[in-house]
C-alpha positions, -999 to 999 in steps of 0.1 A, spaced: 171 -315 -101 164 -279 -102 136 -259 -81 111 -236 -108 111 -200 -85 83 -179 -103 84 -142 -96 57 -118 -103 82 -87 -127 109 -97 -147 128 -68 -126 120 -94 -96 136 -124 -117 165 -106 -120 174 -99 -91 166 -133 -73 185 -149 -103 215 -130 -91 211 -138 -56 209 -179 -68 235 -171 -91 213 -185 -115 231 -161 -141 224 -182 -175 196 -166 -193 173 -184 -217 144 -178 -234 117 -163 -207 139 -173 -175 175 -177 -155 185 -208 -149 218 -222 -126 228 -235 -95 200 -260 -94 173 -232 -99 155 -219 -129 142 -187 -123 114 -172 -144 82 -144 -139 48 -133 -148 43 -102 -166 16 -94 -136 -19 -110 -145 -11 -136 -169 -47 -156 -165 -80 -137 -164 -117 -140 -155 -136 -151 -188 -161 -127 -199 -201 -137 -202 -200 -143 -236 -171 -173 -235 -202 -191 -213 -224 -186 -233 -226 -167 -266 -261 -149 -261 -249 -132 -234 -225 -110 -256 -260 -88 -259 -268 -74 -226 -306 -83 -214 -323 -76 -183 -337 -111 -184 -308 -127 -188 -295 -116 -152 -282 -126 -128 -253 -139 -149 -237 -168 -123 -210 -190 -136 -214 -226 -125 -181 -232 -130 -152 -206 -134 -131 -198 -168 -103 -185 -169 -88 -166 -207 -54 -157 -218 -45 -124 -226 -28 -126 -260 6 -101 -252 15 -131 -227 7 -162 -240 46 -172 -249 54 -164 -210 22 -183 -199 34 -213 -222 77 -212 -205 59 -209 -169 37 -244 -179 63 -256 -198 91 -251 -168 62 -265 -141 65 -294 -161 99 -305 -169 112 -336 -155 138 -320 -133 117 -296 -114 110 -310 -84 92 -285 -67 78 -244 -74 91 -219 -52 62 -187 -52 80 -157 -53 52 -134 -61 47 -99 -43 39 -115 -11 4 -107 -3 -35 -116 -16 -29 -103 -53 5 -123 -56 -7 -155 -43 -37 -153 -65 -12 -145 -98 8 -180 -92 -16 -201 -78 -41 -195 -113 -8 -200 -135 -1 -230 -107 -39 -248 -117 -37 -237 -155 -7 -259 -159 -24 -287 -136 9 -288 -114 9 -314 -85 43 -305 -71 51 -292 -38 47 -255 -36 74 -233 -12 68 -198 -5 90 -167 -5 75 -139 18 100 -110 19 90 -74 18 123 -57 7 146 -71 -26 180 -62 -9 204 -92 -14 204 -99 22 168 -99 26 162 -124 -3 189 -151 10 175 -148 43 140 -156 27 151 -185 10 170 -197 42 133 -197 57 109 -209 27 73 -215 42 56 -245 28 30 -233 -1 -1 -255 22 0 -223 49 -10 -197 26 -45 -216 5 -67 -194 27 -50 -166 13 -55 -179 -19 -94 -185 -13 -97 -147 -2 -82 -135 -34 -102 -157 -51 -135 -146 -33 -122 -110 -40 -117 -115 -78 -144 -135 -82 -171 -107 -61 -155 -79 -85 -165 -102 -112 -205 -104 -103 -212 -73 -87 -194 -56 -118 -205 -73 -146 -243 -80 -132 -248 -41 -116 -237 -24 -148 -261 -47 -172 -289 -42 -148 -284 -4 -147 -276 0 -182 -308 -18 -198 -331 1 -170 -315 33 -183 -306 28 -221 -273 40 -213 -237 28 -202 -236 26 -164 -207 14 -147 -211 2 -112 -187 -22 -92 -179 -33 -59 -154 -9 -48 -164 21 -77 -198 24 -68 -191 26 -31 -164 51 -38 -182 69 -57 -214 71 -35 -189 90 -10 -178 117 -35 -214 124 -45 -223 128 -8 -190 148 0 -196 168 -31 -234 177 -20 -225 183 11 -201 211 3 -228 224 -21 -254 227 2 -233 240 31 -249 275 45 -224 296 63 -236 307 94 -223 340 115 -209 333 148 -195 357 176 -167 354 202 -164 377 225 -124 386 234 -116 408 265 -76 415 265 -71 420 305 -38 435 318 -32 448 284 -10 474 296 19 459 288 29 443 322 37 406 324 7 384 329 -17 401 303 -34 378 287 -68 371 261 -98 358 280 -123 345 250 -161 342 255 -182 310 239 -194 315 204 -224 333 203 -251 334 172 -265 360 179 -245 398 179 -259 413 209 -256 387 231 -219 389 224 -221 423 229 -239 419 261 -210 399 275 -188 421 265 -201 456 279 -205 436 310 -170 431 318 -156 459 297 -139 482 325 -139 461 353 -111 444 371 -103 403 369 -93 379 396 -72 351 384 -84 323 412 -60 299 404 -31 288 377 -26 255 362 8 247 340 4 221 313 27 201 297 24 186 270 43 158 249 33 152 212 47 125 201 65 121 163 44 105 135 40 68 129 57 49 99 44 53 67 17 28 48 7 33 14 -22 54 20 -1 78 48 27 82 24 7 93 -5 -14 120 21 21 134 30 35 129 -10 13 154 -18 9 176 9 49 180 7 55 176 -32 28 175 -50 27 143 -61 -11 129 -70 -16 93 -53 -9 71 -88 26 91 -88 38 84 -55 25 44 -62 49 48 -95 76 63 -75 73 42 -47 71 6 -66 104 18 -81 122 22 -56 114 -8 -43 118 -28 -73 149 -9 -92 158 6 -65 160 -12 -39 162 16 -15 124 8 7 105 -22 14 78 -29 -3 50 -1 -6 13 -20 -7 7 -19 28 -20 -9 51 2 -12 86 25 17 102 42 -8 125 71 -30 123 72 -68 135 90 -77 168 117 -99 148 130 -62 130 135 -47 163 176 -52 158 169 -42 117 150 -7 130 180 2 154 209 0 130 186 16 99 184 48 127 220 47 130 227 45 94 206 67 90 221 90 114 251 87 104 247 93 65 223 122 69 251 138 97 228 145 125 237 168 155 223 145 179 248 114 176 235 100 210 198 105 198 176 71 198 145 70 188 116 48 213 119 17 189 93 0 211 64 22 195 64 14 161 72 -29 171 33 -41 174 29 -80 157 -4 -81 163 -14 -48 137 10 -62 109 -13 -87 86 6 -93 51 34 -66 54 48 -40 80 51 -3 72 74 10 47 106 16 57 139 23 43 164 -4 34 205 -8 42 205 4 8 194 39 16 231 52 23 233 52 -14 207 80 -17 226 108 -8 251 105 -35 234 87 -59 219 114 -88 203 90 -115 181 83 -90 161 107 -99 146 142 -83 113 133 -76 120 94 -62 153 110 -43 121 137 -25 103 106 -17 129 85 -4 143 108 16 107 115 33 107 80 42 142 83 61 133 113 78 98 90 90 127 63 97 152 87 119 
């Protein structure tokens, strides 16, 4: 009997099959050692367009709105039909006893797998591989700790709700505005609020009126001796008031009644989530958000140098304390850090309550290869080293 493993992308399937010793490649899958490893190519199924529910809906009319399907239909992308047929055939093979969902560990990955599973009318038990790194060790650990697929039913429900909400808002809002104003006006659940924020910000900038202000500054003890300093007054819109403050103090004596010294500690930055990584990569390297995601995805999938990048958390889970410590020690050694005895406060990075699907983006133990891996590419290496800096 075989266990069928379904990954989200061919590159991930290749990494998994190598670890499982499923090294014989056939049409659309790897096989060996009791496993069949196949893959999706992103979304193989997508929600049907309105005219596939009713031919008359091909024409946009205000009177037909709102369009709310009684039963949702899915269509197959033509360039992905072949792989979908392969997966359906594999799921229904008599010698496959259960299916392992190895799609990306998140809401979208759950949706991609479940839609195919249901489309194939498969009823075999589901197990879930939930990993954030494609290192061999991480894959092995994940397969030794497979979860029951039922534990992720709510995640699938959330993904399905998001997908259908996008369809309902996008289809109906676009058609209502377009038919009312006789022009194609695209609207969407995410697109429209984002556009509204951009428009508001642009209007704020355009409507900004500069207002001059004046701050009286008085040099005290400017004879070059120690103890000289500059005293600053409050901002004043009226130049006359600022001048009056200056003139009252000018030439007079100052008595220092008390001196207070404060010691401030600035904490190092938190680990990266995708948004902060994109922001930092733009500030340091000038990368666009799309470029950063592309490079990060490649470092995760192809190079296995960082963990899963599409995360909104900047913390690690408690069971990663040892991993984080080992990683810092590795980075200190590989980067030839001068402070060999330095060990950052790992505990401030640990917070299980602030980690949902995925923990923060961190380098993997494979990072040691980045220091002498020229084929990695200049931009990806810069991004990877930036992540190593944050982790250390």
